[in-house]
C-alpha positions in Angstrom: 166.7 374.3 -128.4 170.0 372.3 -126.9 171.0 370.9 -123.5 174.6 370.0 -122.4 174.2 367.6 -119.8 177.4 365.3 -118.3 176.4 361.8 -117.0 178.2 361.3 -114.2 180.0 357.5 -114.1 179.7 355.8 -110.2 181.5 353.7 -108.1 180.6 350.5 -105.9 181.5 351.0 -102.1 180.0 347.8 -101.4 178.5 345.3 -103.6 176.7 342.5 -101.9 174.2 339.7 -103.1 171.5 338.5 -101.0 169.9 335.8 -102.7 167.8 335.6 -106.2 164.6 335.7 -107.4 162.1 333.0 -108.8 162.7 334.7 -112.2 166.3 334.8 -112.3 167.2 338.3 -111.0 169.8 338.7 -108.0 168.7 340.6 -105.0 171.2 343.0 -104.1 172.6 345.4 -100.9 175.0 348.4 -102.3 176.5 351.8 -101.2 177.5 354.2 -104.2 178.5 357.0 -105.1 178.7 359.0 -108.6 182.2 359.7 -109.6 183.6 363.2 -111.5 184.2 361.2 -114.3 181.6 361.5 -117.1 180.0 361.3 -120.3 179.4 364.5 -122.9 176.0 364.8 -124.1 174.5 367.3 -126.3 170.5 367.4 -126.7 168.9 369.3 -129.6 165.1 369.5 -129.7 163.4 368.2 -133.3 159.8 368.9 -134.2 159.1 365.9 -136.5 159.5 362.8 -134.0 162.7 361.8 -135.2 165.4 361.0 -132.5 169.3 360.4 -133.9 172.3 359.2 -131.9 175.7 360.0 -132.9 178.8 358.5 -130.5 182.1 360.2 -130.4 185.2 358.3 -129.0 183.7 354.9 -129.2 183.0 351.8 -131.1 179.4 351.5 -129.3 176.9 350.7 -131.7 174.5 353.9 -132.2 171.5 351.3 -133.0 168.6 350.0 -130.8 170.8 348.3 -128.3 171.8 351.4 -127.2 170.5 352.6 -123.8 170.3 356.4 -124.5 168.1 355.6 -127.5 166.0 352.9 -125.6 165.8 355.7 -122.8 164.3 358.0 -125.4 162.3 356.3 -126.8 160.7 354.9 -123.7 160.4 358.4 -122.7 158.7 359.6 -126.0 156.2 356.3 -126.1 155.4 356.8 -122.4 153.6 360.4 -123.2 153.3 360.1 -126.8 155.6 362.8 -127.1 155.6 364.2 -130.9 159.3 365.6 -130.1 162.8 364.2 -130.8 166.1 364.9 -130.5 169.5 364.7 -132.0 171.6 363.5 -129.3 175.7 363.6 -129.5 177.5 361.7 -126.9 181.0 361.7 -126.2 182.5 359.3 -124.1 184.7 358.9 -121.6 183.6 356.2 -119.1 185.2 353.0 -119.9 182.7 350.3 -121.4 182.3 346.9 -119.6 184.0 348.0 -116.6 181.1 348.7 -113.6 181.3 351.9 -113.8 177.2 352.0 -114.8 178.3 354.4 -117.8 175.4 353.3 -120.3 173.2 353.7 -117.3 174.1 357.0 -116.5 174.3 358.1 -119.9 170.5 356.4 -119.8 169.5 358.3 -117.1 171.0 361.6 -118.3 169.0 360.9 -121.3 165.4 361.0 -119.3 166.3 364.5 -117.4 167.7 366.0 -120.5 164.9 365.3 -122.6 162.1 365.9 -119.9 163.8 369.5 -119.6 164.1 369.9 -123.7 160.3 368.0 -124.4 159.1 370.1 -121.2 157.5 367.2 -119.4 156.6 367.0 -116.1 157.6 363.9 -114.8 158.5 363.1 -111.2 162.1 361.4 -110.2 159.9 358.5 -109.3 158.1 358.4 -112.7 161.6 358.6 -113.9 162.9 355.7 -111.7 160.2 353.3 -113.4 160.9 353.8 -116.5 164.9 353.6 -115.8 164.7 350.5 -113.8 163.0 349.3 -117.1 166.9 349.9 -118.9 168.7 349.2 -116.7 169.2 348.2 -112.5 172.0 351.1 -112.4 169.4 353.6 -113.9 167.3 355.0 -110.8 170.5 355.6 -108.7 172.2 357.2 -111.8 169.2 359.2 -111.6 169.3 360.1 -108.1 172.9 360.8 -108.8 174.0 361.3 -104.9 175.4 358.9 -102.4 173.0 356.3 -101.5 172.0 352.5 -100.3 170.8 350.7 -103.3 168.6 347.4 -102.6 166.2 345.1 -104.3 166.7 344.8 -108.2 167.9 348.4 -108.3 165.0 350.2 -107.1 165.3 350.7 -103.4 167.5 354.2 -103.5 167.9 355.4 -100.3 170.0 358.6 -99.9 172.7 358.5 -97.3 175.2 361.3 -96.6 179.0 361.7 -96.8 181.1 363.9 -95.4 184.0 364.1 -97.7 185.1 363.6 -101.5 187.5 361.3 -101.7 190.6 361.3 -104.7 190.7 358.2 -106.2 192.7 356.2 -109.3 190.6 354.0 -111.7 192.4 350.8 -113.5 190.7 348.9 -116.3 193.5 346.3 -116.6 191.9 343.8 -119.0 189.3 343.2 -121.3 185.7 344.6 -120.6 183.7 341.5 -118.4 180.0 341.3 -119.0 177.7 341.6 -116.3 175.7 338.0 -117.2 178.6 336.0 -117.2 180.0 337.5 -114.0 177.0 336.8 -112.7 176.8 333.3 -113.7 180.5 332.8 -112.5 179.5 334.5 -108.8 176.8 331.7 -108.5 178.9 328.8 -109.0 181.8 330.6 -106.1 182.2 329.6 -102.4 183.7 331.4 -99.6 182.3 334.8 -100.1 183.4 337.8 -98.4 180.4 340.1 -97.6 181.0 343.9 -97.0 179.2 345.6 -93.7 176.8 348.3 -95.5 175.5 349.6 -92.4 179.3 350.2 -91.4 180.1 351.4 -95.0 177.1 354.0 -94.5 178.4 355.1 -91.1 182.2 355.9 -92.5 180.8 357.8 -95.5 178.7 359.8 -93.3 181.6 360.5 -90.5 184.5 360.5 -93.1 186.2 357.7 -91.8 188.7 356.4 -93.8 190.1 353.8 -91.9 186.2 352.1 -91.4 185.4 352.6 -94.8 188.1 350.4 -95.5 187.6 347.9 -93.1 183.7 347.6 -94.2 184.1 348.1 -98.1 183.9 344.5 -99.7 182.2 343.3 -103.3 181.1 339.8 -103.0 181.8 339.4 -106.8 185.2 340.5 -106.6 186.6 336.6 -106.3 184.5 335.3 -109.0 185.6 338.1 -111.3 189.4 338.1 -110.6 189.3 333.9 -111.5 187.5 335.4 -115.6 190.3 338.7 -115.5 193.9 337.8 -112.8 194.7 340.9 -114.3 192.3 342.7 -111.9 194.2 341.3 -108.8 197.4 342.4 -109.9 195.8 345.7 -110.4 194.4 346.0 -106.9 197.8 345.0 -105.3 199.9 348.1 -107.7 197.0 350.1 -106.0 197.1 349.4 -102.4 201.6 349.7 -103.0 201.0 353.0 -104.5 199.5 354.2 -101.5 195.9 353.4 -101.6 193.7 352.5 -98.2 191.2 350.9 -99.8 191.3 349.1 -103.5 189.3 346.9 -105.0 186.7 345.9 -108.0 183.4 348.3 -108.6 180.5 346.6 -110.0 181.0 343.2 -111.5 184.4 344.4 -112.8 186.4 345.4 -115.0 187.8 348.3 -113.2 189.3 348.3 -109.6 190.1 351.7 -108.0 192.3 352.8 -105.2 190.9 355.4 -102.6 193.6 358.0 -101.3 193.6 360.4 -98.1 194.9 363.4 -100.0 194.8 364.6 -103.1 198.6 364.6 -103.6 198.9 361.3 -103.0 196.5 360.6 -105.8 198.1 362.4 -108.0 201.6 360.7 -107.4 199.9 357.2 -107.1 198.2 358.3 -110.9 201.6 359.7 -112.3 203.7 356.3 -111.2 200.6 353.4 -112.6 199.8 355.3 -115.9 203.2 354.2 -117.2 201.8 350.8 -116.1 198.0 351.0 -117.2 195.6 352.2 -119.7 193.5 353.2 -119.4 194.8 355.0 -115.7 191.9 357.6 -114.6 192.7 360.1 -111.8 189.1 361.7 -110.3 187.3 361.9 -107.3 183.8 360.9 -105.5 181.0 363.5 -105.7 178.8 364.7 -102.7 
């Protein structure tokens, strides 16, 4: 038995940090939405309990550090499941990008293996396992527009009226979340998003309200580490984006356009200057 699935990237409309727990984890308040950009994943059931992973199109290691294998083994252990799987993943989502690629792959693995192994696990139970793998995994398991709070465990679906076309740029080397957070803790003069207004903007399909409400508190700190991101954001604005900013902790920045035609023109203009340069859209 074989299953084909798509692991969709996510984008941060907003990212706010409200404080830090005693254990060092940052308390977040974010608005996120999934993208049409995805990794292709194929899962084939094995009867001998062995789990294998093959990665195509990336130098990402297929070892115990990989979230796909960690997710599969966590699920297998949780159920003492006798089955295994051969997993093939074709990577398209840039790494170290703030697009949640690893989290999306882990979430896709949990969903797919529950089906492949005929396990009856609720979304809430999957999210409890997912949170042990990464803060973005519970959101990726939901896969709908949502406001995400705490350390990633609070996922409140929200309504989005329309899909927005986007251009994604990764103008610099990958940026580790740990490095970005360490630098953020030393940064002053942070501009905070208006998450309530961002949720209203998505529900109403208001581009003007969305542009005014959306901010990422980590952007300034990450730009100090990777100045190329600021240049790319400026290029996106110049190409006609009504909103351009960083997603997650970087290193990808994105521009949002009113129409698909505007986004296609911007993609064509920016492709000669930036690689990767990806045309995509938000999913409802």
